[in-house]
N, C-alpha and C positions, 0 to 999 in steps of 0.2 A: 537585480538589480535594481534596472538603470529602468527596469520596463513598474516596476512597485513603485519608484517613482517617479515616470510619469502619472501613473493611473494616479496617482495623490493626487500630486499638482494639473493633471487635465478633468478627470472625478470627486474631487476631494476622499478618494476611500480613506477607511480609515487601518492607522499603519499599530495599530495591536490586533489585526483580526486579519493580516493576510496568510489565506493559507492556501497550499503548491498541492496540483496534485495525478497524474496524466498514466500515462495506459505505457509496461514497454518497454524500451528505453522514459520515456515522457515515466512514467514510474520508479528506474535512479534517476535521473535526476530531480524528482520528489527527495530521494534520497537522498543526492547529492547535495539543492537545498538544507535536509534537515543537520543533512553535519556541516555544512558550511556559513550556512546563513541563517543560524537559529535565531539572533538579533532581530533577525530580519521578516523571520516564519514564526507562527502559530501554530501549524500541526503541518501532517504531510498523508495524501494517502497515494499509496503506491499499491497499483494494479495490477498483475501479472509480471510483477518486478520485488528481490530485497536489496538486499545489502551483497555488493561484488564486492570478495575476498578486497579490494586492491583498496579502496572506500575506506572497509571496516577497518584495515590496521589503520590507519592518521582520520578513521570520524574523533572528533575532539566537537562536539554541539559547546555554547556559550556558556546553553545550562536549557532546561528541558525544552523539548515542544514534542505537542500530540501525537498521534503515529499508528497510520493502521494502515495491512494491507489483506488485501483482497485479490489471493491468489492460489488455482483451479491447484486439484490435487493432480491427476493429469495436465499437466502443459507437457508437451514436446516437445515446445521450444526455452524454456524460462521454465530448467525444474527447479519443486515445489524440494525434492531434500537438497539442494542442490550442487553445485560440479559445476559443468556450463552448460555458458549459457550456446543453445548447437542451432544456426541454420541454414536447411541446404547441404544439413553434411562438415560444416564447417565449425568452427567450435570461436567463440565469441569472444567472454572474459569467463573464468569464476567467479563462479556465487556460492554467498554463502547460502543455507536451508534455509526452509520462510524461519523457521524451527530457533534456529539461531540469533539468523536477523531478530525477533520476536524480543528476544536471552537479554541479545545486547539494550536495546531499547528500552525492554521492564529497568534494566540493571543501568543503564543510566536517567528513567524516571522515576524511583524508585519506586517500584510494583513489587504485587505477593509476585510470588512462586510462579500460583495459581492460577486461575480461574475454571467455572468449568463450565462446557466446548454445548455449551446450549442449539439446538434441531431449530431451524425460521422453520417456518410457516412459508410455500413453495408460493406465489407471486403462481408461477404457471409452471403445473408438472408436467413436468420434460427428460426426467433418469435421472438430474441431477440429487444433490441435497444443497442446500449449508450450511451447514458450525462459525454459531457467532460465540468468540470469545474477546470477555471485556475484563484487565489486572486494573484491580488498586490500587491507586500511582500516589506516591504523595506528590512528587510533578505533573506534571502531565499528564494522559490517556494515552495508553494503551489497547488494539485489540486487531479480532482478525476475522475477520470472514473470510471458512476458506469450503471452499467446490467442487466436494467427491465426484468427479467427472464430468469435474466443467477443461476446460481450460486454459489457450494463449486471448483475451478474449476477455469486454468488456458486455460482466453480469446484465441480462436486460436487456443488451445491445444484441446489432443481428451478426448470422451466422459468415463475416466477411469473405472469411476466405472456405475450401472446402478442409470435413474437417476433419482426416488426413493429414493433413499439412500442421490445421492450428488444433483440435483439437475440440468439444467443441460447446458455442458457447451458448452458455446455458442462459433460460430464462425463468429460471424459480429464485429468485433477487435483481432488486432494479437498483443499478450497484450509486446512479448517480444521485437516486431519491436515499439511500442509505449514507450515500459521504456525503448526502445535503445535512443534512440531522446527527452525525455522528465532528463535522464540527461547531455544527449549530450549539453543540454541549459544548463545547472551548469552553473558557473563559480567558479574555483576552490578557494578549498574554506585554 
């Protein structure tokens, strides 16, 4: 929040349109901001991350927050179906599944229970496929990009470590462009 205040002071950012995104630990941080500082952020996108079990038990956002997840279904570090974050064989904490995380945010934001999974056209064919879901919500929007055969990587980014360690970095979608469009459509809070 100090960074938000500093950016407002130095650059005059619109405090009603503050968004947070991050990958992996940064994605968990974005979830934390949505839970703890909904009064300061309009939306978050978590890439290769969902709610931790501990955070979910204590998450009481002050208002609806736009939330999207971009998760690889074959992420070897942060399992799509929940369980434990595991890095180099060491368990780093229990997490909810992607579906349970989305269910939490849908309930909080007053969303419908179901949304069709739409296959997105591939930016570049690489063996991964991308499905998008967007729920209708009374509060703020909730969305998912599920990257089938995608791993623990920023979609549209480089394969930063070997696939054997982090899974495949999908080239089928440009996560940066998708996130920008998601945030641009969120109403000021």
